[in-house]
C-alpha positions in Angstrom: 15.0 -8.8 -0.2 12.1 -7.7 -2.3 11.2 -4.0 -2.5 7.7 -2.7 -3.1 6.4 0.8 -4.3 3.3 1.5 -2.5 3.9 5.3 -1.9 6.7 7.7 -2.8 7.8 7.4 0.8 9.2 3.9 0.0 11.9 5.6 -1.9 14.7 7.9 -0.7 16.1 10.9 -2.5 18.9 9.0 -4.2 16.5 6.3 -5.5 14.1 8.8 -6.9 16.9 10.7 -8.7 18.2 7.3 -10.0 15.0 6.3 -11.4 14.5 9.7 -13.1 17.9 9.7 -14.6 17.6 6.1 -15.7 14.1 6.9 -17.3 15.7 9.7 -19.3 18.5 7.5 -20.3 16.1 4.7 -21.6 14.3 7.3 -23.5 17.4 8.6 -25.3 18.4 5.1 -26.0 15.1 4.3 -27.6 14.9 0.9 -29.3 18.6 0.2 -28.5 17.7 -0.3 -24.9 18.8 -3.8 -23.5 16.1 -6.4 -22.9 17.2 -7.6 -19.5 13.7 -8.9 -18.4 13.4 -11.7 -20.9 11.6 -14.6 -19.3 10.1 -12.3 -16.5 6.3 -11.7 -16.1 4.4 -8.6 -14.9 0.9 -9.0 -13.6 -1.5 -6.1 -13.9 -4.4 -6.4 -11.5 -6.8 -3.4 -12.3 -10.2 -2.7 -10.7 -10.2 0.7 -12.4 -10.4 1.6 -16.1 -7.1 2.8 -17.7 -5.4 3.9 -20.8 -2.0 5.3 -20.0 -1.1 3.2 -16.9 -2.1 0.0 -18.5 -0.5 0.5 -22.0 2.6 2.2 -20.6 3.2 -0.7 -18.2 2.6 -3.3 -20.9 4.8 -1.4 -23.4 7.6 -1.1 -20.9 7.5 -4.6 -19.9 7.6 -5.6 -23.7 10.5 -3.2 -24.5 12.6 -4.8 -21.7 11.9 -8.4 -23.1 9.2 -9.5 -20.6 5.6 -10.4 -20.9 2.5 -9.0 -19.2 -0.8 -10.7 -17.9 -3.7 -8.5 -17.4 -6.1 -9.4 -14.5 -9.3 -7.7 -13.8 -10.8 -8.6 -10.4 -13.9 -9.9 -12.2 -11.7 -12.5 -13.9 -10.1 -13.8 -10.7 -11.4 -15.6 -7.7 -11.2 -12.5 -5.7 -14.5 -11.7 -7.2 -15.7 -14.7 -5.3 -14.1 -13.6 -2.0 -10.9 -15.4 -2.2 -8.7 -13.6 0.3 -6.0 -11.1 -0.6 -3.6 -13.2 1.3 -4.3 -16.4 -0.6 -4.2 -14.4 -4.0 -1.0 -12.9 -3.2 0.7 -16.3 -2.3 -0.6 -17.9 -5.4 0.4 -15.1 -7.9 3.8 -15.1 -6.3 4.3 -18.6 -7.7 3.5 -17.4 -11.1 4.7 -13.8 -11.6 7.8 -11.8 -11.0 6.2 -8.5 -10.1 2.6 -7.3 -9.7 1.1 -3.8 -10.3 -2.3 -3.0 -8.8 -4.7 -0.2 -9.8 -7.6 -0.3 -7.2 -9.6 1.8 -4.8 -8.3 1.0 -1.4 -4.7 1.7 -0.4 -5.1 -1.0 2.3 -5.7 -3.6 -0.4 -2.4 -2.9 -2.1 -0.6 -3.0 1.2 -2.1 -6.3 2.2 -1.1 -7.7 -1.1 2.4 -6.5 -0.6 2.4 -7.9 2.9 1.8 -11.4 1.7 3.4 -11.4 -1.8 6.9 -12.7 -2.2 7.3 -10.6 -5.3 7.4 -6.8 -5.6 4.1 -4.9 -5.6 3.5 -1.6 -7.3 0.8 0.8 -6.5 -0.4 1.8 -10.1 -3.1 3.9 -8.4 -5.3 3.9 -5.3 -7.8 6.5 -4.1 -5.0 7.7 -1.7 -1.9 7.7 -3.8 -0.5 7.6 -7.4 3.3 7.3 -7.0 4.2 6.1 -10.4 2.5 9.1 -11.9 4.5 11.6 -9.9 7.7 9.7 -10.7 7.1 10.0 -14.4 6.1 13.7 -14.0 9.4 14.4 -12.3 11.0 12.7 -15.3 9.2 15.3 -17.5 10.1 18.2 -15.3 13.8 17.3 -15.3 13.7 16.7 -19.1 12.2 20.2 -19.7 13.9 22.1 -17.0 17.2 20.3 -16.6 17.0 20.1 -12.9 14.4 19.6 -10.0 16.3 22.1 -7.8 15.1 25.7 -7.0 11.7 25.2 -8.8 8.3 26.2 -7.7 5.5 23.6 -8.4 1.9 24.7 -8.4 -0.9 22.2 -7.9 -4.4 23.7 -8.9 -7.6 21.8 -8.0 -8.5 18.7 -5.9 -6.5 17.6 -3.1 -6.6 14.0 -4.4 -4.5 11.0 -4.8 -2.1 12.8 -7.3 -1.8 15.6 -5.0 -1.0 13.3 -2.1 1.8 11.9 -4.0 3.1 15.4 -5.0 3.2 16.2 -1.3 5.2 13.0 -0.6 7.6 13.8 -3.3 8.1 17.4 -1.9 8.8 16.1 1.5 11.6 13.9 0.1 13.1 16.1 -2.6 12.4 19.5 -0.7 11.2 21.5 -3.8 8.7 24.2 -3.4 5.0 23.0 -3.7 2.1 25.3 -3.4 -1.4 23.6 -3.6 -4.4 25.7 -4.3 -7.6 23.7 -3.4 -11.1 24.8 -2.7 -12.4 24.7 0.9 -13.5 21.2 1.6 -11.2 19.7 -1.0 -7.9 19.9 0.9 -5.4 17.0 0.9 -5.9 14.6 3.8 -4.4 15.8 7.1 -2.4 12.8 7.6 -0.7 13.3 4.2 0.1 16.9 5.0 1.3 16.0 8.6 5.0 16.6 8.7 5.2 19.1 5.9 8.0 21.5 5.9 8.0 25.3 4.9 8.5 24.2 1.3 4.9 22.9 1.1 2.1 25.4 1.3 -1.7 25.1 1.1 -3.8 28.0 -0.3 -7.3 28.8 -1.6 -6.3 31.2 -4.4 -5.1 29.8 -7.6 -3.4 32.9 -8.6 -1.1 32.7 -5.4 0.0 29.2 -6.4 0.4 29.9 -10.1 2.4 33.2 -9.6 6.1 32.8 -10.7 5.6 29.0 -11.0 8.0 26.9 -13.1 5.4 24.1 -13.3 1.6 24.2 -13.1 -0.2 20.9 -12.6 -3.8 19.9 -12.4 -6.1 17.0 -12.6 -9.8 16.3 -13.3 -12.4 17.7 -10.8 -14.5 14.6 -10.9 -12.3 11.4 -10.4 -13.5 7.8 -11.0 -16.2 6.9 -8.5 -17.2 10.5 -7.8 -19.9 10.8 -10.4 -22.7 11.3 -8.1 -20.8 14.5 -6.8 -20.3 16.0 -10.3 -22.9 18.8 -10.1 -21.6 20.0 -6.7 -18.0 19.7 -7.6 -18.5 21.8 -10.8 -19.9 24.4 -8.6 -17.1 24.2 -5.9 -14.3 24.3 -8.3 -15.3 27.5 -10.2 -12.3 29.8 -10.5 -9.8 26.9 -10.3 -9.5 26.2 -14.1 -6.0 26.3 -15.5 -6.5 28.8 -18.3 -4.5 31.3 -20.3 -4.9 34.0 -17.5 -3.7 31.7 -14.8 -0.8 30.4 -17.0 0.3 34.0 -17.6 1.0 34.4 -13.9 3.7 31.7 -14.1 7.3 32.2 -15.4 7.6 32.9 -19.1 8.9 29.4 -19.6 6.4 27.7 -17.3 5.2 24.2 -18.3 1.7 23.0 -17.8 1.0 19.4 -16.8 -2.0 17.2 -16.5 -1.9 13.3 -16.0 -4.9 12.9 -18.3 -7.6 12.1 -19.2 -8.6 15.8 -19.3 -12.1 17.3 -19.3 -11.3 20.1 -21.7 -13.2 23.2 -20.6 -13.5 22.1 -17.0 -10.2 21.9 -15.0 -8.2 23.0 -18.0 -9.0 25.0 -21.1 -8.4 23.7 -24.6 -6.3 26.6 -25.5 -3.9 25.7 -22.6 -3.7 22.0 -23.1 -3.0 22.6 -26.9 -0.8 25.6 -26.3 2.9 26.3 -26.2 3.3 25.7 -22.5 1.7 22.3 -22.4 3.8 19.1 -22.1 1.0 16.8 -21.4 1.7 14.3 -24.1 5.5 14.1 -23.4 4.3 13.6 -19.8 2.0 10.7 -20.9 5.0 9.2 -23.0 7.4 9.4 -20.1 5.2 7.1 -18.0 6.5 4.3 -20.3 10.1 5.1 -19.8 9.8 5.5 -16.0 8.0 2.2 -15.8 10.9 0.6 -17.6 13.3 2.1 -15.1 11.1 1.0 -12.3 10.8 -2.6 -13.4 14.6 -2.8 -13.9 15.2 -1.6 -10.5 12.6 -3.9 -8.7 13.6 -7.0 -10.6 17.3 -6.7 -11.3 19.0 -3.8 -9.5 17.3 -3.9 -6.2 
């Protein structure tokens, strides 16, 4: 039976741990990694621009011996109103797995409903599960464990924050999110959160004694019209040296990139000794290798 990855909730604790450990194993093995996906094809259907997600998926599939076909919506008949159902059923005849980067979570879920192949959410406006899985790879690589850690999220309660909340629900680590009023995570995502997940409005409270400080852009794709207001509303939420100093001495700072230096994160921090953002970006490729293996071979 095929398995999809639409949100972190599609995975249990053991599956997440297995992907993290396999991603780190693949990284250690480097070029000696086996190529078990020879003859397999990955489709990338992207409605949003991408650097890291696209390249890391293509590189991951290539390192595993498979091939990738990139499809923008404008190059497909979906741009001429072919239904998601018909597209899913046709692509299932050509491809072995499909990753989608689009706006609507509902579109990815509908594609998965009708596709006979695994469907991966490579980003929607509501969730970004692959990003958090690869971030967890980085945290375990740097800290040696995911247990007894305090994770701080500073900024917008966006799709990345939503997937951090889902991960905290499954793995039970401490997650403190500092978001300005009006920019909280969606209530339906927070629903069912335990005591390990806390929402505050003071970035200092989130960062204090944190093992990990994480942030993202204040103006995401499709929000350009809100830029002026968002820049005002997010004042005081920059991850800078003063905020990082509140974390533990060995705190690591993460950002899924691209970064707007001088807005949500200072240049001194992103280029500083606590930053792991470029290891974090690399680990997307290794996590995607582990994920493609799991969905296509290991089940």
